[in-house]
BAGU-366793 format. One record per residue: residue in one letter; residue number from 1; x, y, z of N, C-alpha, C, O in turn. Coordinates in steps of 0.02 Angstrom, whole numbers, plus 50000, padded with zeros to 5 digits. Example, Ala and Ser with C-alpha at 12.3 -4.5 7.8 and 13.67 -1.06 7.14 Angstrom:
<nodes>
 aa   i    nx    ny    nz   cax   cay   caz    cx    cy    cz    ox    oy    oz
  a   1 50660 49716 50390 50615 49775 50390 50660 49835 50390 50712 49834 50423
  s   2 50642 49888 50354 50684 49947 50357 50645 50002 50394 50670 50057 50402
</nodes>
This chain:
<nodes>
 aa   i    nx    ny    nz   cax   cay   caz    cx    cy    cz    ox    oy    oz
  m   1 54693 50981 50172 54612 51016 50150 54618 50988 50072 54586 50938 50055
  f   2 54669 51032 50020 54671 51029 49965 54679 50964 49943 54649 50952 49891
  l   3 54714 50916 49970 54710 50848 49959 54680 50801 49941 54688 50761 49895
  q   4 54626 50810 49998 54565 50769 50006 54523 50806 49950 54519 50777 49896
  m   5 54496 50858 49954 54491 50908 49871 54469 50853 49817 54417 50830 49793
  k   6 54564 50844 49811 54583 50834 49728 54562 50744 49728 54542 50713 49679
  v   7 54571 50723 49779 54549 50646 49786 54486 50611 49775 54471 50556 49752
  g   8 54451 50665 49802 54377 50659 49811 54350 50689 49741 54294 50678 49718
  f   9 54401 50731 49709 54340 50738 49636 54376 50685 49582 54349 50679 49527
  v  10 54427 50653 49594 54456 50601 49549 54422 50541 49567 54410 50497 49525
  n  11 54405 50536 49632 54358 50472 49647 54268 50480 49613 54228 50437 49594
  t  12 54261 50560 49617 54185 50547 49585 54201 50553 49514 54178 50502 49488
  f  13 54218 50574 49489 54252 50563 49425 54230 50459 49390 54190 50429 49353
  i  14 54286 50447 49431 54299 50379 49448 54234 50314 49445 54226 50263 49411
  d  15 54192 50350 49505 54115 50327 49514 54079 50331 49452 54052 50283 49425
  i  16 54080 50395 49430 54039 50416 49376 54047 50351 49314 54001 50312 49302
  a  17 54101 50350 49285 54119 50306 49240 54114 50216 49261 54107 50175 49216
  v  18 54119 50198 49326 54095 50139 49343 54037 50134 49340 54008 50082 49323
  l  19 54002 50199 49360 53909 50174 49359 53892 50177 49289 53850 50137 49267
  q  20 53920 50223 49249 53878 50215 49167 53907 50151 49150 53870 50115 49116
  l  21 53960 50130 49165 53979 50055 49134 53923 50008 49137 53889 49977 49096
  a  22 53926 50017 49215 53868 49951 49265 53804 49951 49206 53785 49904 49171
  i  23 53778 50024 49208 53701 50030 49177 53694 49993 49121 53649 49952 49112
  n  24 53750 50011 49071 53752 49993 49005 53763 49935 48983 53761 49913 48925
  t  25 53780 49902 49046 53811 49836 49026 53756 49772 49096 53717 49732 49071
  w  26 53759 49773 49144 53717 49757 49185 53657 49760 49173 53622 49709 49164
  g  27 53629 49838 49169 53555 49860 49159 53544 49832 49097 53484 49821 49100
  y  28 53567 49807 49026 53522 49798 48984 53510 49713 49004 53457 49682 49002
  a  29 53583 49688 49024 53542 49614 49039 53502 49587 49095 53466 49538 49094
  y  30 53513 49618 49130 53445 49602 49210 53377 49653 49190 53321 49636 49210
  f  31 53389 49720 49146 53311 49741 49164 53280 49746 49079 53222 49764 49069
  d  32 53331 49725 49020 53292 49732 48948 53292 49789 48954 53237 49813 48969
  f  33 53347 49833 48948 53333 49912 48923 53307 49928 48855 53266 49972 48843
  s  34 53339 49882 48802 53328 49901 48753 53250 49883 48714 53239 49891 48654
  i  35 53196 49854 48774 53151 49856 48747 53102 49901 48773 53096 49892 48833
  w  36 53054 49956 48747 52992 50001 48758 52946 49959 48802 52918 49906 48789
  p  37 52947 49990 48847 52879 49949 48892 52807 49975 48837 52811 50015 48790
  q  38 52754 49943 48858 52683 49943 48820 52664 50022 48838 52651 50061 48793
  w  39 52664 50042 48913 52643 50111 48930 52680 50176 48887 52650 50229 48877
  a  40 52748 50164 48866 52794 50212 48840 52788 50231 48768 52805 50284 48741
  r  41 52746 50146 48729 52723 50164 48664 52669 50187 48668 52657 50229 48624
  d  42 52615 50173 48715 52549 50226 48699 52563 50283 48721 52526 50327 48698
  v  43 52616 50305 48769 52610 50381 48764 52655 50415 48705 52639 50473 48697
  a  44 52707 50394 48663 52741 50409 48596 52686 50409 48546 52683 50454 48504
  t  45 52644 50363 48550 52598 50357 48481 52535 50395 48492 52496 50398 48444
  k  46 52517 50424 48545 52458 50468 48545 52501 50536 48543 52466 50570 48506
  g  47 52533 50561 48554 52573 50635 48531 52565 50678 48596 52530 50653 48640
  n  48 52592 50738 48605 52585 50801 48621 52511 50823 48651 52493 50839 48707
  d  49 52486 50819 48604 52430 50865 48623 52392 50853 48670 52358 50894 48702
  t  50 52400 50753 48682 52358 50728 48727 52385 50731 48792 52347 50737 48841
  l  51 52450 50726 48798 52486 50735 48863 52474 50812 48865 52452 50824 48921
  a  52 52478 50854 48837 52464 50950 48847 52414 50930 48879 52423 50935 48939
  a  53 52348 50903 48859 52276 50921 48872 52297 50898 48963 52299 50932 49015
  t  54 52309 50827 48948 52303 50798 49037 52324 50873 49097 52294 50904 49141
  a  55 52399 50876 49059 52441 50932 49115 52400 50983 49128 52399 51008 49185
  a  56 52359 51008 49074 52303 51091 49075 52249 51063 49127 52230 51100 49172
  a  57 52224 50999 49122 52169 50960 49154 52208 50952 49239 52178 50955 49293
  a  58 52271 50944 49229 52265 50933 49311 52289 51002 49335 52270 51016 49392
  a  59 52332 51053 49300 52325 51113 49348 52268 51134 49359 52260 51141 49420
  v  60 52217 51149 49324 52156 51188 49329 52131 51133 49385 52110 51162 49435
  t  61 52128 51060 49390 52112 51045 49465 52149 51041 49509 52134 51012 49562
  a  62 52208 51072 49496 52243 51084 49572 52245 51133 49604 52261 51140 49663
  a  63 52222 51187 49548 52205 51259 49559 52137 51257 49603 52139 51296 49651
  l  64 52077 51222 49596 52022 51218 49619 52031 51225 49710 52075 51192 49738
  p  65 51987 51271 49749 51980 51258 49804 51948 51180 49821 51939 51163 49880
</nodes>
């Protein structure tokens, strides 16, 4: 039983390393991770005040019966 656990832990760490390598190589090539999408730029330039106001309005609307 403990042998299977040891192999499982090693396998998990190898899988995580392979996934990180894949995301950081193929992900950039296929999905252009280095380019920010337009919607992300809009949110970043508006600041946190707009996001906080939107979240507060959504919380109030959700609380209404």
